[in-house]
C-alpha positions in Angstrom: 0.1 9.1 -47.5 3.5 10.1 -46.2 3.7 12.1 -43.0 4.0 15.9 -43.5 7.2 17.6 -42.7 7.3 18.3 -38.9 6.6 21.9 -38.1 8.8 24.0 -35.9 8.5 23.0 -32.3 7.4 19.4 -33.0 10.7 18.0 -31.6 10.1 19.9 -28.3 6.5 18.5 -28.2 7.8 15.0 -28.7 10.3 15.4 -25.8 7.5 16.9 -23.6 5.3 13.9 -24.4 8.0 11.5 -23.3 8.6 13.4 -20.1 4.8 13.5 -19.4 4.7 9.7 -19.9 7.4 9.3 -17.3 5.5 11.6 -14.9 2.2 9.7 -15.4 4.0 6.4 -15.0 5.5 7.5 -11.7 2.2 8.7 -10.3 0.5 5.4 -11.5 3.3 3.3 -9.9 3.0 5.2 -6.6 -0.8 4.7 -6.7 -0.2 1.0 -7.3 2.2 0.8 -4.3 -0.2 2.7 -2.1 -3.0 0.3 -2.9 -0.9 -2.8 -2.3 1.1 -1.7 0.8 -1.6 0.6 2.3 -0.8 4.3 2.9 2.8 4.2 1.6 2.3 7.7 0.3 -1.2 8.9 1.4 -2.0 9.4 5.1 -4.9 7.7 6.9 -8.1 9.6 6.3 -6.8 11.5 3.3 -8.5 12.0 0.0 -6.8 8.8 -1.2 -8.9 6.9 1.4 -12.1 8.7 0.4 -11.6 7.9 -3.3 -10.4 4.3 -2.7 -13.3 3.4 -0.4 -16.0 5.1 -2.5 -18.3 2.9 -4.7 -16.5 4.1 -7.9 -13.1 3.6 -6.3 -14.0 0.0 -5.3 -15.2 -0.6 -8.9 -12.4 1.1 -10.8 -9.6 1.6 -8.4 -7.6 -1.7 -8.4 -7.3 -1.7 -12.2 -6.5 2.0 -13.0 -2.9 2.1 -11.6 -2.0 -1.0 -13.7 -3.5 0.5 -16.8 -1.5 3.7 -16.1 1.8 1.8 -15.7 1.3 -0.4 -18.8 -0.3 2.3 -20.9 2.2 5.1 -20.4 5.1 2.7 -20.3 4.0 1.3 -23.6 3.5 4.8 -25.1 7.1 5.7 -24.2 8.5 2.5 -25.6 6.5 3.0 -28.8 7.9 6.5 -29.2 11.4 5.1 -28.9 11.1 2.0 -31.1 7.8 1.8 -32.8 6.9 1.8 -36.5 4.7 4.6 -37.8 1.5 2.6 -37.3 2.4 1.8 -33.7 3.2 5.4 -33.0 -0.1 6.6 -34.4 -1.9 4.0 -32.2 0.2 5.2 -29.2 -0.6 8.8 -29.8 -4.3 7.9 -30.1 -4.1 6.0 -26.8 -2.5 9.1 -25.2 -5.5 11.3 -26.4 -7.9 8.7 -25.1 -6.0 8.6 -21.8 -6.2 12.4 -21.6 -10.0 12.2 -22.0 -10.1 9.5 -19.4 -8.0 11.5 -17.0 -10.4 14.5 -17.5 -13.4 12.2 -16.8 -11.8 10.7 -13.7 -10.9 14.2 -12.4 -14.5 15.3 -12.8 -15.7 12.1 -11.0 -13.5 12.9 -8.0 -14.7 16.5 -7.9 -18.4 16.1 -8.5 -19.3 12.5 -7.8 -17.0 11.5 -4.9 -16.3 14.9 -3.5 -12.7 14.2 -2.7 -9.3 14.3 -4.4 -6.7 11.7 -4.2 -3.2 13.4 -4.7 -1.8 10.5 -6.6 -4.8 10.2 -8.8 -4.7 13.9 -9.3 -1.1 13.8 -10.5 -1.8 10.9 -12.8 -4.9 12.6 -14.2 -3.3 16.0 -14.8 -0.2 14.5 -16.5 -2.5 12.2 -18.6 -4.5 15.3 -19.7 -1.4 17.2 -20.6 0.0 14.2 -22.5 -3.3 13.8 -24.4 -3.2 17.4 -25.4 0.4 17.1 -26.7 -0.5 13.9 -28.5 -3.5 15.6 -30.1 -1.3 18.4 -31.5 1.2 15.9 -32.8 -1.5 13.9 -34.6 -2.9 17.0 -36.1 0.6 17.9 -37.4 1.2 14.3 -38.4 4.5 14.7 -36.5 5.3 11.1 -35.3 8.1 10.6 -32.8 11.2 9.5 -34.8 12.7 6.2 -33.4 15.9 6.7 -31.5 18.8 4.8 -33.0 21.8 5.8 -30.8 22.3 3.1 -28.2 23.2 5.4 -25.3 20.2 7.8 -25.8 17.9 4.8 -26.1 19.4 3.2 -23.0 19.0 6.5 -21.1 15.3 6.6 -21.9 14.9 3.0 -20.8 16.8 3.8 -17.5 14.4 6.7 -17.1 11.4 4.4 -17.6 12.8 2.0 -15.0 13.4 4.8 -12.5 9.9 6.1 -13.0 8.4 2.7 -12.2 10.8 1.6 -9.5 11.3 4.8 -7.5 7.9 4.6 -5.6 8.6 1.0 -4.7 12.0 1.7 -3.4 10.8 4.8 -1.5 8.0 2.9 0.1 10.3 0.1 1.1 12.9 2.5 2.6 10.2 4.6 4.4 7.8 2.3 6.2 4.6 3.9 7.5 5.2 5.0 11.1 3.0 3.3 13.7 0.1 5.4 15.0 0.4 7.0 18.5 -1.6 4.3 20.3 0.9 1.6 19.0 3.9 3.7 19.9 2.5 4.1 23.4 2.5 0.3 23.8 6.2 -0.1 23.0 8.4 -1.4 25.8 12.3 -1.0 26.0 14.5 -4.1 25.5 11.9 -6.2 23.7 10.1 -6.3 20.3 6.5 -5.3 20.9 4.0 -7.0 18.7 0.6 -5.3 18.7 -2.2 -7.4 17.3 -5.7 -6.0 16.4 -8.2 -8.8 16.1 -11.8 -9.9 16.4 -12.5 -13.3 17.9 -15.2 -14.0 15.2 -13.1 -12.8 12.3 -12.1 -15.8 10.1 -8.8 -14.4 9.1 -7.9 -13.5 12.7 -8.8 -17.0 13.7 -6.5 -18.4 11.0 -3.7 -16.1 11.9 -3.8 -16.9 15.7 -2.0 -20.3 15.7 0.5 -19.2 13.1 1.5 -16.0 15.1 1.3 -17.8 18.4 3.8 -20.5 17.3 6.2 -17.9 15.7 6.3 -15.7 18.8 6.8 -18.7 21.1 10.0 -19.5 19.3 11.5 -16.2 20.3 10.6 -16.4 24.0 11.3 -13.4 26.2 12.7 -11.2 23.4 9.1 -10.6 22.1 6.1 -9.2 23.9 2.5 -9.5 22.5 -0.1 -6.9 23.1 -3.6 -7.9 21.9 -6.3 -5.4 21.3 -9.8 -6.8 20.6 -11.7 -4.8 18.1 -15.2 -6.4 17.7 -16.7 -5.7 14.3 -20.4 -4.7 14.1 -21.2 -7.6 11.9 -20.0 -10.2 14.4 -22.8 -10.6 17.0 -20.7 -12.5 19.6 -17.4 -10.6 19.1 -18.0 -8.0 21.9 -18.9 -10.7 24.4 -15.8 -12.6 23.5 -13.7 -9.4 23.8 -15.1 -8.8 27.3 -14.3 -12.4 28.2 -10.7 -12.0 27.0 -10.1 -8.8 29.0 -11.6 -10.3 32.1 -9.5 -13.4 31.7 -6.5 -11.1 31.2 -7.3 -9.4 34.6 -6.8 -12.9 36.2 -3.5 -13.5 34.3 -5.1 -16.0 31.9 -5.6 -13.8 28.8 -3.6 -16.0 26.4 -5.4 -19.1 27.5 -8.7 -17.5 27.0 -7.6 -16.2 23.6 -6.6 -19.7 22.6 -10.0 -21.1 23.5 -12.0 -18.2 21.9 -10.1 -18.3 18.6 -10.5 -22.1 18.3 -14.1 -22.4 19.4 -17.1 -22.2 17.1 -19.5 -21.3 19.9 -19.1 -17.9 21.5 -22.4 -17.4 23.3 -22.4 -16.3 27.0 -23.1 -19.8 28.3 -20.2 -21.3 26.3 -17.9 -18.5 27.5 -18.7 -19.3 31.1 -17.7 -23.0 30.5 -14.5 -21.8 28.9 -13.7 -19.6 31.9 -14.0 -22.6 34.3 -12.0 -24.8 32.0 -8.9 -22.5 32.2 -9.2 -22.0 35.9 -10.8 -18.6 36.3 -12.5 -17.7 39.6 -16.2 -17.8 38.5 -17.6 -15.0 40.7 -14.7 -12.6 39.9 -15.1 -13.4 36.2 -18.9 -12.7 36.2 -18.4 -9.5 38.1 -15.9 -8.3 35.6 -18.1 -9.1 32.6 -20.9 -6.9 34.2 -18.5 -4.0 34.8 -19.1 -1.1 32.5 -15.4 -0.3 32.6 -14.7 -3.2 30.3 -17.0 -1.8 27.6 -15.4 1.6 28.1 -12.0 0.0 27.4 -13.3 -1.7 24.3 -14.9 1.5 23.0 -11.8 3.5 23.8 -9.6 1.0 21.8 -12.1 1.2 18.9 -12.0 5.0 19.0 -8.1 5.0 18.9 -8.0 2.6 16.0 -10.7 4.5 14.0 -8.9 7.8 14.5 -5.7 6.3 13.2 -7.5 5.1 10.0 -9.1 1.7 10.5 -8.8 -0.4 7.3 -9.3 -4.0 8.3 -8.5 -7.0 10.5 -6.2 -8.6 11.4 -3.7 -5.8 11.7 -0.4 -6.6 13.3 2.5 -4.2 14.1 5.9 -5.8 14.6 8.2 -3.1 15.8 7.8 -0.4 13.2 6.2 -2.5 10.5 2.5 -3.3 10.0 1.1 -6.3 8.2 -2.6 -6.0 7.3 -4.7 -9.1 6.7 -3.6 -12.7 6.6 -2.5 -14.5 3.5 -3.0 -18.3 4.1 -0.6 -19.1 1.2 2.2 -17.0 2.6 1.6 -18.2 6.2 4.1 -17.0 8.7 6.6 -15.7 6.2 5.8 -12.0 6.3 5.6 -12.0 10.1 8.8 -13.9 10.4 10.6 -11.5 8.1 9.3 -8.5 10.0 10.2 -10.0 13.3 13.7 -10.8 12.1 14.1 -7.2 11.0 12.9 -5.9 14.3 15.2 -8.2 16.3 18.4 -7.9 14.2 18.0 -4.8 12.1 17.7 -4.6 8.3 19.4 -7.1 6.0 22.8 -6.2 4.4 20.9 -6.2 1.1 18.4 -3.6 2.4 20.1 -0.8 0.4 20.4 -2.8 -2.8 17.3 -1.2 -4.4 18.8 2.2 -3.8 22.0 1.1 -5.5 20.1 -0.3 -8.5 18.1 2.9 -8.7 21.3 5.1 -8.5 22.9 3.0 -11.3 19.8 3.4 -13.5 19.9 7.2 -12.8 23.5 7.3 -13.8 22.8 5.5 -17.0 19.9 7.9 -17.6 22.2 10.9 -17.3 25.1 9.4 -19.3 24.3 11.1 -22.7 24.2 14.5 -21.0 27.4 13.7 -19.0 29.2 12.6 -22.2 28.2 15.7 -24.0 29.5 17.9 -21.1 32.8 16.0 -21.1 33.2 16.5 -24.9 32.7 20.2 -24.5 35.2 20.4 -21.6 37.9 18.9 -23.8 
């Protein structure tokens, strides 16, 4: 059966559907960036954190932004190029996405009890797009394919901007360090602040990599290590005490080397390590028994928790933070961050903005051309 003649207003609904697809794609892309880079848009302790770390967020969260990007990007492309069968399928997907957005919104409100702003934006635009698609299906008003090259190119540029803008913004606007990291900065050198746990396997893998990298830069770099013992590591607090007590005798780095490389971190083993690096035994034992050391550790844990603790190791190099340790990448992300902190951004740092500006110009070209024709 041939499609019925489009009713009045269908063209406006089709345009609205395309714009809603762009908005949903932008929110989905921003949620993807925030999940990968960590708090690129949402603050520590925000609704995003509550949703992401909930049981439902852990189950569904990593996949949903990708589904939003691919789904709404595909829906927009189908409305520009697709055959009638593809467009019906795309509109049906939009209706299903709207119902999914409504369900996810209800889960945030009633099951999780928190709202993620990025998820809220994606859900609301999905609901609106689903409603528009439902009306178009009822009217059998399918989006007519766009044949003019400049208008088609403009929509493609808009799609590119919707996906790329959150990535460019996150790259240009790194998350500012929390107050406790800023307080540790020193003039004239690049301060590297490392949060670690001596029993954490990823912290232990990172240690020799970071140690070798910093050693190559000598006095231009200063390392501040904060030991954050995790509750699930029974010997981590004792190792943290040993590190701080060795630091008090000027041998903190030597003790860290031993603790990170040793498989035994019981009290008797730590006493042997202390003698092996030349610590005064009586002074070291007195320090270990001093409640002030535990107060220091607890104070550091409180600072880190207040700033939004989300895993170890966590390393700030200047203004940039790197969370976790990727064994495949090795020192590469740390070396890049250190190079940026020492020498400033690369000459190509603004290239993403230039590409985005060019895409925006292409997107606006049909309207600009129409204005120029009227002005003649």
